[in-house]
N, C-alpha and C positions, 0 to 999 in steps of 0.2 A: 436750625438744623434738624433734620429727619432722625427718628430713633436709630436707623440702619447706619447712617453717616455717623452719629455719636457713638455707636458701637466700635465702628472702624477707626476713630479717632487715634491718631499715633501718639503712643505715650513715650517720650523720651525720657531714659535714665539710664544710668551707668549701672550694667548688671555682671554678676561674677562670671568668670570663665566657664564655658560650657565644654567639657572635655570629650563627650562622645553623645551619639543617639543611637538608640532610644535609651531612655535613664536606665540605670542598673535595676531600679525596682521593677520594671517591665521583664526582666530576664527570667528565664524558667528553666529547669531542667529538663522538661520534656523535650524542648528544642533541640536537645543533643542527638536524639535518636537518629535523625537523618544523616548526621554526620559521623556517627559512629557506625553506620551501616553502609557496605558497598552498595551502591545503586545497581540496579539489574540493568541489562544491556541486551539488546537484539542485534544479530548478525545478519547482513545480506551479502550472498556471493553471486556474482555474475558470470554466467557462461555464455558467451557472445555468438556462439556458433548455431547454426540452422541446416536443415536438410534442403530447405528452399525458402526464398523470401517472400512472404504473402503479399498480396495485392494492397492491402491497407496498411502494412507495417511501417512505421517510422523510427522503429528504435534501432540503436547501435547494435547490429547483428553481422554476422560473416557468414557467408554461402560455404559449407562445409567443401562442397567440390572444389572451391577456388582456393581455400586456406585450410589444409589438412593438418596443420601442426597441433591438433589438441593435446597431445601429450605433453609438448614444451609449455603451453598454456597452463595446464594442470600444475606441472613442476613449480611455475613462476607464482601462481595463485598459491599454493602451499608455503612458498618462501614469504610472500607478503603476510600471510597469516601470522607467521612468526615474528616478523618485523614489525608489524602494527602492534602486536600484543605487547611486545616490548617497549616501543616508543611510546606509546599512550597509556603503558602501565593498565592494561585491560585484562591480564592473567588472572587475577583474583575476583574480578567481576562476576556476579551471578549471570548466567545466560539465560534469558527468558525465552526466546525464540530465535530460530534460524530459518533463514528463507533462502534456497538456492533457486534463482530465476535466470530469465535469459531474454531472447535466444531460446534453445531448446535443452535444458540441462539432461533431460533423458536419453540424450543421443550419447552422453559419455558412456564408456564402456565400464565393466563392473569393477575393474581394478582400479580405474580413476576415481570412482566413488569412495571406495575404501581408502585411497591414498588422501583425499580431501578430509573424510570424516576423521582419519588418524592424525592429520594436522590439527584439525580443531580440537580433538581430545588432548594432544600432547600439549598445546599451547593456552588452553582456557580450562583452567581448574574445575570449574564446575559445569563444564560443557554436558556432561553425562546427567546433570540435574535438570536440563532444559525442560521447558514445559512441552514446546512443539519444534518439530523439524519437519519443513515443507520443501517439496521439490515439484517444480513444473514439468509437465510432460505432454507429449503430443501422440497420436495414435501410432504411427509408423515406426516410431523407437521404442515402442513397449514389447518386451517379451517376458515371458514366464521366469527366466532365469534373472534377469535384471530386476524384476519386481521382487522376488525372493532375496536378493543381495540388499536392496533398499529396505525391506523389513527387517532384515537382521541387522543393519546399521542403525536402527532405530528411527526410521522415517515413520512418521505418524499422520502426516497429511499429504495426500497427493492432489495437484492442482492440474486439470486436464483441459488444454485448448483444444475445443472442439468447433467453436463458433456457430456451426450449424449442422443440422441432421438432414439436410436435403441436399442430395447430389449435385443438381445445378448450381445452387448458392455457392456450394463448396467449391465447386470448379471455377466459378466466376471470381472467388475470393483468392485463387491461386494456391490453395492448399493443396498437398500431395495425396492425402487419403479421400476415401469414400465412406458413405454412410456404413457400410457393412464392416469396414475396418475399425471405424469408430466404436460400434458395438463389441467387436472382438477385443479392442485394447480395454474397455471398461470392464468386460467380463473377467479377464485375466487379471487386472487389479483387483477386482471385488474377491476373485477365488483365492488369490494369493494373500491378500490383505486379511480377509475372513476374520473381522472385527478389530483388527491390529492397527488400522489406520481409517480415516475419514477421507473421502473423495469429494473433490470439487470439480464441477463441469463449467467452463467459461462458454458463454454464448455472447454473440454480437449482434445488437439491435441496429438495423439500418445498413445491412450490408448490400451490395449491387445487386439488384434484381429482386431483391425481397417483396415479397406481397403478403397480406393478411394470411393467405393460405399456407405459403411457406414458413412464415414466422410460427403459426399455431402449430404446424408439422413438427418443427423444432423444439418447441416447448414441450409438447406431449411425450416426444420421444426421451427429452432429459428426464422429464419427471417419472417416466415409467421405468428408467434404469434404477430407480431406487436409490441414488446416491445421496449422501448427506447433505451436500451444499451445491446450489447453482447460482453462479454470478453472471450478471447481465451488464455488459459494457455498451456504451453508445458509441458506435462507429463513427469515427470523423475523417474526412477526406484530407489530410495534410498534404501541403504541396510537393513533397518528396516522395509521395506514393505513386503506385501504378493507378489505383483508384482514383486519384486526383487527376491523372493524365487522361484516363479513359472517361471518367464520368462527369468532370468539371469542364476540362479544357477542350476535350474533342466531343464530349457528350455522346458517345458511343455505347456507354454503360448506364443503364437507368438507376439513378439513386433516390432513395426515398426522400421525400421531403420531410421538414422538420415536424410538420404536423402528422404526417404518416408514421414517423418514428416514435413520436409522443403516444401515438395510438397504439403501436407496438407494446410499449412499456406498460400502458395501462392495463391491456390485456394480460400481460405477463404477471404483474402484481395481483390481479383478480384470480389468474389462474393458480398461482402460487398459494395464495390464501385457501382456496378451495382443497389443495392438497396438503395443507398444514405445513407449508414452508414459510418459516417466519423471519424477516428481516433483521440482522444485525447491524447493516450499514443500508444505505438506501439503493444499493445494487447488488448485495449479496444475501441470499435466502438459504435458511439452513432447514432440514427436515426436523420438525419439533424442536427447533432450538438446539441442536446437539453439537454444533460445529461452528467455529468462526476462525479466521486468521489471526492467531496471537501475534503474529508479527505486525500485521498491519493495524489491528485494533489497538495495540500499545504505542506505536510509534506515533499514532494520530492523537495519543493522549499525552504525548511530550516525552515518552521514554527515550533515551539516548539509543543511537544504533550506529553500527560501522559498516560502511560498504567495502567490500573487497572485490577485486577484479576490476578489467578494463571498463572505465565509464562508471563505475559503481560510485555512490555518494552516501555519505552518512551524517549524523548530527551528534556532536559532542560538546557539552557546555553551551557556550551562546555562540557556536561556531558551525557552520555546515562545511563539508569538505568533499572533494570530488577527485577522482582518479583521471589519469589522461584517457582520451577516447579513442588514442592510436594504437592499435594492437602491437606493432611493432616497437613503439616507443615504451609501451607499458614492459614488455619482456626485457627490453634493453636497460631500463632503468632499476628493474628488480635485480638483474644480473650485476648491475654496479654497485649492488648493496643499499639501495635508496629506496624510499617510498615513492610510489607512483602519483602522489598526489599533484594535481595540476591547477586548481583553483579552490577559492572558498569565499565564504561571507560571514561576517561578524553581525550577529543579531543586536539591534537596539532594543531597548525595552518595549517599545511600540511593535517592532517586528514580531516578538515572541508573543504579543497579546493577539495580534493579527493572525498569525499561524495557528495559535491554540483555537480560536473561534472558526476559523475556515477549515481546518481538519477536524476538529472535535464535533463540528455539526454534521459531518458525514456520518456519525454513529448512531444518528436519529434522536440522542438525548444529550444536552449539554448541561453539565453541574455547575450551578452559577455559584454555589459556596465555595466549591474548589477554586473557581476564578478569583474570587474575592479574597480568599486565603493567600493565593499566591501573588495577586498583583496589588490589592489593596482598595480595588475598585468593585462597585457593583456593575457587572454589564448590563443589567436591565435599566440601570440609570444612565448610564454612558450612551446606549442605543436605544433610548426610550422612544424616539421618533419613529425610526424603522421598525421596531418591534410592535408599535401600534398599528403600522400599515400591515405588517406580516400576519399579526393576529387578525385583523378584521377581514382580510382577503383570505383567510383559512388556511395558512401554510403552517401556522406553529401553535402550540398552546403553550403559556407561560405560567408557572406557579413560583412561589418563593424559592423553591429547590432547583427548578430545572427549565430549560426551554426544550420543547420535545416537537419533532416534526410530525404532522397529521399526514394522512395518506396523501393529501395534495403536495404536502412539502417533500415527501419521499419520492413522489413522482417527478417532480422538477429538479431533482438531483442536488447540485451544489448552489441552487438559486437561494436559498436562505444564508448559508454560510458566506457566500460571496456578497450578499446583501448588506450583512453585519460587519464582515471585516472591510469592505469599501467604505462604510460609514466611520469606522474607527481611523483608518487611514487618513480619510478627508479631513476629519474633525480636527486632528492634530497636525496635518501638513499645511 
């Protein structure tokens, strides 16, 4: 018999009753801290209305010209805020960040913003102590008076969907504004904000008709505005979009190849670096590192969040929850005094590990000690094989403390996170 086999030889004997695990001697007073403190919470509010539907959009949105009942929706949303806070006992939870997205939240009228913020303030005890309140906006719905109202309400981050600063590309993408209107909107937001908020600009790489020249033009324009943050998303042609119809099915709209889009992103990374825009995720770059989305940053690290509004989703405890995507049903359910929840999912322990790795790697640095403290495993041991390959191919640097994306890892977006999370899933399935 080998030494290893001898060590694992089954020793059969009658043993005393084991009442619990772990043994009392391992219990510590410090473990009480987390239970005696209410965990912070993030909130997401969905405004589904848009002034027009962009050619690349696949989200749940409603054309304002066809469905003008915004006031009724805002009333229902405020009622849901009250019901959700009571049903899930959220009122006393510290509110870390609130994100109002869509759709186009900035098309709301000033009194509607006031109504929503008042509902949050009335139903969440620590709403006023939040670290960040973000609102998404687009050029045609920005006015000086509306921006002044948002500042007064405590909005301290404005995220503006520009997508491009080239008029031809803007037109091909189905947007209703032009470059001149984009500059005007940014100028108003900067003048009104005047240091009271940070501004983010969204760009899309790989839009229909994009070339090296048009992409460089958009990047230069965005950087020249001096905004605190610039986000670059990879445009994808989903089957339910106009871009897919024209660019893939009919082939009447020239779409950049994957190789071209990768080249666009490589150029953006290099250009941002020269202007001291520093990444906090693989797709968002902040001027001198002064701004990040507290909502996104924290939910990707596992902070709980609750989604309010039609189709909104959130995560509480070991479950994810999502509201109905039907606008009429949403209002009807709220009017009947019920929460508009339509579906959910209960996480397994493996699901939670996979989620934390996949989302956590988006933030460029994954804390290995935090993972071990939470799950009892060393990720670098579980994923030793793929990590070895990722290191040898220059995607990551691994230390005892963390896995960090290199510039190559940043360029390839979710590749590292998906590689590691897929390995975890396959290993245990």
